[in-house]
Residue, then its C-alpha position, 0 to 999 in steps of 0.5 A: m786436210k793434212l795427214l802425217v803418214f809413216d811407212l814402217g819398213g824392215s830397216s827404217i821408218k819413212a815419214g811425210i805429209v799428205d794433203e787432201n789431193y794426195n800430194l806428198t811433201d816433206k819426206r823424211k827417213f828415220a833409223v832406230r838406234g841398233d838398226s843395221v849399219e847399212t841403214l845408218l850410213e845412208d845419207g839423210v837418215e835421222m836417228l831415233d832412240q832405241i825402240s823396244t816397247p809400244e809406249q816408246f814407239v808411240k812417243a817417238m812417232l808423236a815427237i816426229k809429229e810435233d817436229m813435222l806437222t804440229e796441226a795434223d788432222g790425223i796420223g796414218f801408218s803403213v805396216n809390213f805385217p798383218f794388221d786389222n785396220a778396223t780394230g787396230n790389232a797388230y798380230n805379228g810385228g815382224a822381225a823388225n818391229r817385234y815390239l808391236n807384236n799382239t799390240n793394239l796400235y790404236e789403243a796405244f796412241r789413244r793413251e797419249t793423244d786424241l788425234p785419229i789414228s789409222a794403219d794398214n798393211d803395206g800391200k793394201c796401202l800400195l793398192l789404195a794409193e793406186v785405186e784412190a789416185g793412181c793407175l787403178k782409179g775407177q777400178q772395182n776389181a784390181i790387184a797391186l803388186g810391189f817388188g823389192t826385197g820382197i813382194s807386197c800385194g793388195i787385192l780389191a774385189g767389188g770395190m772393197v779391200v780383201r782382208g781375209e779371215h786372218f788378215c793375210s789375204n795378200e801375203v804372197c811371198p810364201i807362195i810355193i812354186n816347187d813341188v818338194e817334201k819340205p819347201q825351203v826359201q828357194d822354193l817360194w815365189v819371193a825367191a824367184a821373183s824378187l829383186p835380190t835374187m835377180l841381182r845376185k844371179l847378174a852379179e855372178a854372171l858379171g864376175r862382180a861382188e853382190n854388193e857392187v850390183n844394184g838396180f841402177v847397174a842392172f837396168d843400165l845394162f838392160e836398157k842397152g839390151e845386155y843380159l836381158e835373160y836375167l830380167k826376163e827370167m824374173c819377169g817370167h816368174i812374175a807373169i806366171q803368178i799374175y796369170n794365176f791371179q787372173l784366173i782366180l780373181d779376174p781383176g780388171a788390171f794389175a798395178i806394178g809398184g816398188g822402186i824397180a817399177a820406175h823402170k818402164l822396161f820392167v813393167d813392159t817385160i812383165q807384160e811381154e811374158i804374160d803375152r807369151l804365156h797367153d798366146g801360147m795356150s789353147f785354153g786358160a783365161n778368157y781375158k789376158p792380164e793387163v799390167r800398169q806402171a804404178k803412179f806412186l812407186s816407192d812413195s805408194n806406202l805413204i800415199g796409201a797410208a793416207a788413203a787408208f786413213r780417209r777410207l777408215y774415217n770416211v773423210 
């Protein structure tokens, strides 16, 4: 079995081929004409024509399929918005994919191809990648969290992906962390626990422009034991919510994903902050949350798109 998989991000579209053993090959990255200059200037990014309708999107994806994998057994998508993977309804395409708002993705493809199609939310794809072939394999109750520009999340309960009444069970970015009358972005978990916030604070401490301090610069310093307070602050905010999730859902383990999780120091620091919280409390969770470094990291959405396809079609 070979599946063509796509990861619809905020500023680009990634693609790859996944086999029956969840091996990922032929990774590519595409930008849509009209996207941000930063995306277009990245090395190795291939250009697509402007996409503004579901029909144009389908034709663009099928053109990529003909170039990458003519004899595909199916196509799977990871999408960065709430999605009903059983019916194919996209309820909100998000800022970068407005052309998919209130579209039935499966029906749009059926008008052009007989290939089986599946799609699922990116947080759920992260979860499924790790459950089927990664650090959560064998778990029946687990949570996966991916950290980057935002925070993605997937929840497994009793071996089933938790979707919720409105398919928003994993939308954790807007969790309110400050008691204010009218919460703003700075009052949300995503503002405290995402990579951009930490990098912005570190750049200020270094006296450097924000665009000069990325994850590589930050972890080069952290690995030397320098400016660790900024990493600990970010991981502390993450640890608090993980502890809360443990109390509510009682998972067996948490997978920590996203490109930043390639730095084991990040995962270790989250566990240290969890330990500090747990050991300092005289009451609380009976079981201390356990975090694990995700196996697939920045490839999890592509691998997870294949895992979601196989679950949907039972193959």
